[in-house]
C-alpha positions as CSV (number, residue, x, y, z in Angstrom):
1,M,112.0,186.0,-97.4
2,P,114.3,189.1,-97.4
3,L,117.9,188.5,-98.6
4,K,119.0,189.8,-95.7
5,S,117.2,187.3,-93.5
6,I,118.2,184.3,-95.7
7,I,121.9,185.2,-95.2
8,Q,121.2,185.6,-91.1
9,D,119.9,182.4,-91.2
10,M,122.1,180.7,-93.1
11,K,125.0,181.9,-91.0
12,A,122.3,180.9,-87.6
13,E,122.6,177.9,-89.6
14,F,126.7,177.3,-89.5
15,G,126.9,178.6,-86.0
16,S,125.1,175.8,-85.0
17,I,126.8,173.7,-87.0
18,S,129.8,174.6,-85.5
19,R,128.7,174.2,-81.8
20,K,127.6,170.8,-82.6
21,G,130.6,169.7,-83.6
22,F,132.0,171.3,-87.0
23,E,135.4,169.8,-87.2
24,V,138.7,171.3,-88.8
25,K,141.1,168.6,-89.8
26,I,144.6,169.6,-90.4
27,G,147.5,167.5,-91.5
28,N,146.5,163.5,-89.5
29,G,143.1,164.6,-88.4
30,L,144.5,167.6,-85.4
31,G,142.1,170.1,-84.9
32,F,142.7,173.8,-82.7
33,R,140.2,174.6,-80.7
34,S,141.9,178.1,-78.9
35,R,141.6,181.4,-80.1
36,S,144.8,182.1,-81.0
37,H,145.1,179.1,-83.1
38,R,142.6,179.0,-85.7
39,V,144.3,178.6,-89.2
40,V,143.5,180.1,-92.3
41,Q,142.9,177.0,-93.7
42,D,140.9,175.5,-96.4
43,S,139.7,172.5,-94.5
44,S,137.9,169.7,-95.0
45,F,134.9,169.7,-93.0
46,R,131.8,167.7,-91.6
47,V,128.7,169.0,-93.0
48,D,126.0,166.3,-93.1
49,T,123.7,168.6,-91.4
50,L,124.0,171.2,-93.4
51,K,124.0,168.7,-96.6
52,Q,120.6,167.9,-95.5
53,S,119.2,171.2,-94.9
54,S,117.3,173.1,-97.5
55,W,120.9,175.1,-98.5
56,A,121.9,172.6,-100.4
57,N,119.2,172.8,-103.0
58,M,119.4,176.4,-103.8
59,P,118.8,178.1,-106.7
60,P,122.1,178.6,-108.0
61,E,121.6,182.4,-109.0
62,L,120.4,182.9,-105.4
63,L,123.0,180.9,-103.8
64,R,125.8,182.8,-105.9
65,D,124.3,186.2,-104.8
66,V,124.3,185.0,-101.1
67,L,127.7,183.8,-101.0
68,M,129.0,186.9,-102.7
69,R,127.5,189.0,-100.0
70,I,128.5,186.9,-97.2
71,E,132.2,187.0,-98.9
72,A,131.9,191.0,-99.4
73,S,130.2,191.9,-95.5
74,E,132.8,189.1,-93.7
75,N,136.2,191.5,-94.0
76,T,137.7,190.8,-91.2
77,W,139.2,187.8,-88.5
78,P,136.9,186.0,-87.2
79,P,134.0,187.0,-89.0
80,R,135.6,185.9,-92.5
81,K,135.6,181.9,-91.4
82,S,131.9,181.6,-92.4
83,V,133.4,182.2,-96.0
84,V,135.8,179.2,-95.7
85,A,132.9,177.3,-93.8
86,C,130.7,178.4,-97.3
87,A,133.5,176.8,-99.3
88,G,133.7,173.4,-96.8
89,V,130.0,172.7,-97.8
90,C,129.9,170.7,-100.9
91,R,131.3,170.8,-104.4
92,S,129.2,173.4,-106.5
93,W,129.9,176.1,-103.0
94,R,133.1,175.3,-103.4
95,E,133.4,176.4,-107.0
96,I,131.3,179.8,-106.8
97,M,133.7,180.6,-103.6
98,K,136.2,180.0,-105.8
99,E,135.3,181.9,-108.3
100,I,134.3,185.3,-106.0
101,V,137.3,185.4,-103.6
102,K,140.2,187.0,-105.5
103,T,143.7,187.2,-105.3
104,L,145.3,188.7,-101.6
105,E,146.8,191.3,-104.2
106,V,143.2,192.4,-105.4
107,S,141.1,191.9,-102.3
108,S,143.3,192.5,-99.9
109,K,142.2,190.2,-97.8
110,L,143.3,186.9,-96.5
111,T,141.0,183.9,-96.3
112,F,142.7,180.7,-97.1
113,P,146.0,178.9,-96.7
114,I,147.3,179.7,-100.9
115,S,146.5,183.6,-100.0
116,L,150.1,183.2,-97.4
117,K,151.9,182.3,-100.9
118,Q,150.4,184.9,-102.8
119,P,151.4,189.2,-103.3
120,G,150.2,191.0,-100.9
121,P,148.1,194.4,-101.5
122,R,149.7,197.0,-104.1
123,G,150.1,200.5,-101.7
124,S,149.2,198.9,-98.2
125,L,150.6,196.9,-95.6
126,I,149.4,194.1,-93.9
127,Q,150.0,194.2,-90.5
128,C,151.0,191.1,-88.8
129,Y,153.7,190.4,-85.6
130,I,155.7,187.6,-84.8
131,K,156.2,185.7,-81.5
132,R,159.3,183.9,-80.3
133,D,159.4,180.9,-77.9
134,R,163.2,180.8,-77.0
135,N,162.5,177.5,-74.9
136,T,161.2,175.4,-77.7
137,L,163.1,177.5,-80.8
138,T,160.0,178.1,-82.4
139,Y,158.2,181.2,-84.1
140,H,154.6,182.1,-84.4
141,L,153.0,184.2,-86.9
142,Y,149.8,185.9,-86.8
143,L,147.5,188.2,-88.2
144,S,147.1,191.8,-86.3
145,L,143.2,191.7,-85.5
146,N,143.6,194.9,-83.2
147,Q,146.7,197.5,-83.5
148,A,146.6,198.2,-80.0
149,S,147.3,194.8,-79.1
150,S,149.3,191.8,-80.2
151,D,147.8,189.2,-77.8
152,D,144.7,188.7,-80.2
153,G,145.6,187.7,-83.6
154,K,144.9,185.4,-86.0
155,F,147.3,182.2,-86.2
156,L,149.3,182.8,-90.1
157,L,152.7,180.3,-89.9
158,A,154.7,178.9,-87.5
159,A,158.5,178.2,-87.7
160,R,161.4,176.0,-85.8
161,K,165.0,176.5,-85.7
162,C,167.4,173.6,-86.5
163,R,170.7,173.7,-86.0
164,R,172.8,171.5,-88.2
165,P,176.6,171.3,-87.8
166,T,177.6,173.4,-90.9
167,C,173.8,175.6,-91.0
168,T,170.7,176.2,-89.7
169,D,167.6,175.4,-90.7
170,Y,164.2,177.3,-90.2
171,I,161.1,175.1,-90.9
172,V,158.3,177.0,-91.2
173,S,155.1,175.1,-91.6
174,L,151.0,175.9,-91.5
175,N,150.5,173.9,-88.4
176,P,152.2,174.6,-85.4
177,E,151.4,171.7,-83.6
178,D,153.8,169.9,-86.2
179,I,157.0,171.6,-87.7
180,S,158.7,169.3,-90.0
181,K,159.6,168.5,-93.4
182,G,157.3,165.2,-93.2
183,S,154.1,167.4,-92.1
184,N,151.2,167.6,-94.9
185,T,151.6,171.1,-93.5
186,Y,155.0,172.2,-94.3
187,L,156.0,175.4,-96.9
188,G,159.2,175.7,-97.0
189,K,162.6,176.4,-95.2
190,L,164.9,179.1,-94.4
191,R,169.0,177.7,-94.2
192,S,171.6,179.5,-93.6
193,N,175.3,179.7,-94.2
194,F,178.1,178.6,-91.0
195,L,178.5,182.5,-90.0
196,G,174.7,183.8,-90.5
197,T,175.4,185.7,-93.3
198,K,173.8,184.4,-95.8
199,F,170.1,182.9,-96.4
200,T,168.6,180.9,-99.2
201,I,164.6,180.9,-99.0
202,F,162.9,177.3,-100.1
203,D,159.6,176.6,-101.2
204,S,158.0,173.3,-101.1
205,Q,156.3,173.8,-104.4
206,P,157.3,175.9,-107.6
207,P,156.8,179.7,-107.0
208,N,156.2,180.4,-110.8
209,S,155.6,177.8,-113.9
210,E,159.6,178.3,-114.9
211,A,161.3,177.5,-111.1
212,R,163.7,174.6,-110.7
213,L,164.1,172.1,-108.7
214,T,167.3,172.4,-106.6
215,K,168.7,168.7,-105.5
216,C,170.4,168.1,-102.2
217,R,169.8,165.8,-99.5
218,S,167.2,167.6,-98.1
219,T,164.9,167.3,-100.7
220,R,163.6,164.0,-99.9
221,L,160.3,165.1,-97.9
222,V,159.6,162.3,-95.4
223,G,156.3,160.8,-95.9
224,V,155.2,162.8,-98.8
225,R,153.9,161.2,-101.9
226,Q,153.8,163.2,-105.5
227,V,150.8,163.8,-106.9
228,S,151.7,165.7,-109.7
229,P,155.1,164.4,-112.1
230,K,155.2,167.8,-113.4
231,F,156.2,169.1,-109.6
232,P,158.4,167.2,-107.5
233,A,158.6,167.8,-104.3
234,G,161.1,169.3,-103.0
235,N,163.0,172.5,-102.3
236,Y,162.6,175.6,-104.8
237,P,164.7,178.5,-104.3
238,V,162.7,181.8,-104.4
239,A,165.4,184.3,-102.5
240,H,168.7,184.5,-101.8
241,I,169.2,187.0,-98.6
242,S,172.9,188.6,-97.6
243,Y,174.2,190.6,-94.8
244,E,177.4,192.6,-95.0
245,L,180.3,191.3,-92.8
246,N,180.3,194.1,-89.9
247,V,182.6,192.5,-87.2
248,L,182.0,194.1,-83.9
249,G,179.7,196.7,-85.8
250,S,182.2,198.6,-86.9
251,R,180.4,199.7,-90.1
252,G,177.3,200.7,-88.2
253,P,173.8,199.1,-88.6
254,R,173.4,196.1,-90.5
255,R,173.4,195.7,-93.7
256,M,171.3,193.5,-95.8
257,N,170.3,192.4,-99.0
258,C,167.5,190.4,-100.9
259,V,167.7,189.0,-104.3
260,M,164.0,187.5,-105.3
261,D,164.6,184.6,-107.2
262,A,160.9,184.6,-107.7
263,I,160.0,187.7,-108.5
264,P,161.5,189.9,-111.5
265,A,162.0,193.3,-111.4
266,Y,159.4,194.1,-113.7
267,A,156.8,193.5,-111.1
268,M,157.7,196.5,-109.7
269,E,156.0,199.0,-112.8
270,P,153.0,199.7,-112.8
271,E,151.7,197.5,-115.2
272,G,154.0,194.5,-113.8
273,V,152.6,191.3,-112.6
274,A,154.1,189.5,-110.1
275,P,153.7,185.6,-110.5
276,T,150.6,184.2,-108.1
277,Q,150.1,180.7,-106.9
278,T,146.9,180.5,-106.7
279,E,146.2,176.7,-105.7
280,F,148.1,174.1,-103.9
281,I,149.7,171.3,-106.2
282,L,151.5,169.0,-104.4
283,S,150.4,166.3,-102.0
284,S,151.5,167.9,-99.0
285,V,148.1,169.8,-98.3
286,D,146.3,166.6,-99.9
287,S,144.5,165.8,-96.4
288,F,142.1,168.6,-97.6
289,S,140.6,166.4,-99.7
290,S,136.8,168.0,-99.7
291,L,138.7,171.6,-101.3
292,S,140.0,171.7,-105.1
293,F,141.5,174.6,-104.1
294,F,144.9,172.1,-103.9
295,R,144.2,169.6,-107.1
296,S,143.5,170.4,-110.3
297,K,144.5,168.3,-113.5
298,S,145.1,172.2,-115.1
299,T,148.1,172.3,-117.1
300,R,151.2,173.7,-115.4
301,S,150.7,177.2,-116.4
302,E,147.3,177.4,-114.6
303,Y,148.5,177.0,-111.3
304,F,149.8,180.7,-111.5
305,R,148.7,184.2,-112.8
306,S,151.4,186.1,-114.0
307,G,152.8,187.1,-117.2
308,P,155.0,184.9,-119.7
309,L,158.9,184.3,-118.3
310,S,160.8,184.9,-121.2
311,T,163.4,182.2,-122.0
312,N,165.8,185.4,-121.9
313,K,167.8,186.2,-118.7
314,V,165.2,188.1,-116.6
315,E,166.2,190.5,-114.0
316,M,165.5,189.7,-110.8
317,L,163.8,191.7,-108.0
318,V,166.7,192.9,-105.6
319,L,165.6,194.6,-102.1
320,K,168.1,196.5,-99.8
321,N,167.6,197.7,-96.2
322,K,166.5,201.3,-95.8
323,A,169.6,203.0,-94.5
324,P,169.1,204.6,-91.1
325,R,169.7,207.9,-89.8
326,W,171.8,209.0,-87.3
327,H,170.3,210.6,-84.6
328,E,172.0,213.4,-82.6
329,Q,170.3,213.7,-79.2
330,L,169.4,210.2,-78.8
331,Q,172.8,209.4,-80.4
332,C,171.6,205.9,-82.0
333,W,170.5,205.0,-85.2
334,C,166.8,205.7,-86.7
335,L,163.8,204.5,-88.8
336,N,160.8,205.6,-89.1
337,F,158.7,202.8,-88.9
338,N,155.4,205.1,-88.4
339,G,155.0,203.6,-84.8
340,R,155.2,200.4,-85.4
341,V,158.7,199.5,-84.0
342,T,158.9,200.5,-80.1
343,V,162.3,198.5,-78.7
344,A,165.1,199.4,-80.3
345,S,166.8,196.5,-81.9
346,V,169.9,195.5,-84.0
347,K,167.1,193.1,-85.7
348,N,164.9,195.8,-86.7
349,F,164.8,196.8,-90.5
350,Q,163.0,198.2,-93.4
351,L,163.6,196.7,-96.9
352,V,162.9,198.8,-100.1
353,A,163.3,198.0,-103.9
354,S,166.5,198.8,-105.3
355,T,167.4,201.8,-106.4
356,E,167.8,200.7,-110.1
357,A,164.1,199.0,-109.8
358,A,162.7,201.6,-107.8
359,S,163.6,204.5,-110.8
360,A,162.6,202.1,-113.3
361,A,158.9,201.4,-111.8
362,G,158.7,205.8,-111.4
363,Q,158.7,205.6,-107.5
364,D,161.2,206.9,-105.0
365,N,162.9,204.3,-102.7
366,E,160.9,205.3,-100.2
367,N,158.3,202.7,-100.5
368,V,158.5,200.1,-97.6
369,I,158.1,196.6,-99.1
370,V,158.7,194.7,-95.7
371,Q,159.7,196.2,-92.2
372,F,160.1,193.8,-89.0
373,G,160.9,195.3,-85.3
374,K,160.6,194.9,-82.0
375,V,158.1,195.5,-79.7
376,G,158.2,193.6,-76.8
377,K,160.1,191.1,-74.8
378,D,160.0,188.2,-78.0
379,V,157.4,190.1,-79.8
380,F,158.0,191.6,-83.3
381,T,155.8,193.2,-85.3
382,M,156.3,192.6,-89.5
383,D,154.3,194.6,-92.1
384,Y,154.5,193.4,-95.7
385,Q,152.8,194.2,-98.9
386,Y,153.3,193.3,-103.1
387,P,155.0,191.6,-104.6
388,I,156.2,189.8,-101.0
389,S,154.1,187.1,-99.9
390,A,153.5,186.6,-96.2
391,F,155.7,182.9,-96.3
392,Q,158.5,185.4,-98.1
393,A,158.4,188.1,-95.7
394,F,158.4,185.6,-92.5
395,A,161.6,183.7,-93.8
396,I,163.0,187.2,-94.1
397,C,162.1,187.9,-91.3
398,L,163.6,184.3,-89.5
399,S,166.9,185.5,-91.2
400,S,167.4,188.9,-88.6
401,F,166.3,186.7,-85.5
402,D,169.5,184.0,-86.7
403,T,173.3,184.4,-85.0
404,K,175.6,186.2,-87.1
405,I,179.3,185.9,-86.2
406,A,180.8,188.1,-88.4
407,C,177.9,190.8,-88.6
408,E,178.0,192.0,-85.1
């Protein structure tokens, strides 16, 4: 039987199982059926039918060849769901897929949830968009599947705005239906000060092997059990964002500064490496018991792919917004978003590495790492690349939504 026919037959059997009740479980068993809410998830699947089929006893060499071809052929969503389905069949299939699927930086493909915590690809922007719901104070991040439209996308992350007496929190989750710190799919949060001029991004899991837990009242996550004593559940600060005081806009457009506490400045060098999470290690995703992407008995350093961090003081990466230029004819400040932004807004921005970091890496200051802008009512584009992850970029963009009493 030709290999191409084997692959087609396998995909057809996956589809048959899916139509008969292939179930994606998230959190407390909640499944998503709508196209817009198909989450990029490592999931536990009911595959009893497949386990009883001939595919369960396929020779390892042939199985690896077939899975490699499936992974190589399904480059975009929704077809790439076949790769996730293969990883959920059984342990042997899962282990092979773990070896085949490369990190986002290398493959430029979003596959499993851990991809949202990994640095983007070098030299190319991953195009996403954010939809804001003013009534529920929620924000949904989607992967753009069609550049001509923002109506059809792959759901990635969700955030909910929570106002406090002295600050504002944005809770980030993998589950659009359960956005809370007690959720099994809680990823982290963004916290602002009272004036909306300073923000801190917290990760629910350590971004690198040297991360330190911030102790505060919000560290206690309701309903989250601790799996590994090496990594207590809590808040790990990964970035600090500040906006310059600009009362009534007297100093022109907003000016922002991002200190990436989890990314060393040398990551921008040609041979530099940014810390890369390779699996979830806390029980916030313990419900996906069939996928060992999230659990391992390996040592602390094996959860991350990066160069060893020195015990000496390491300079962290600093991002600054690209200064806009005044357009005499339009009488407004302008930035070149290459067609990705169509509506003028004070929220629009582009982030580049600071002059020092760019010079050390032998780059100019025009290489945009994160860009965010308005394209319609409550619809915004978000593009990012190495060394920023989707989670970090999303949190940075959420800071632009927050009310800034002293900056406008």
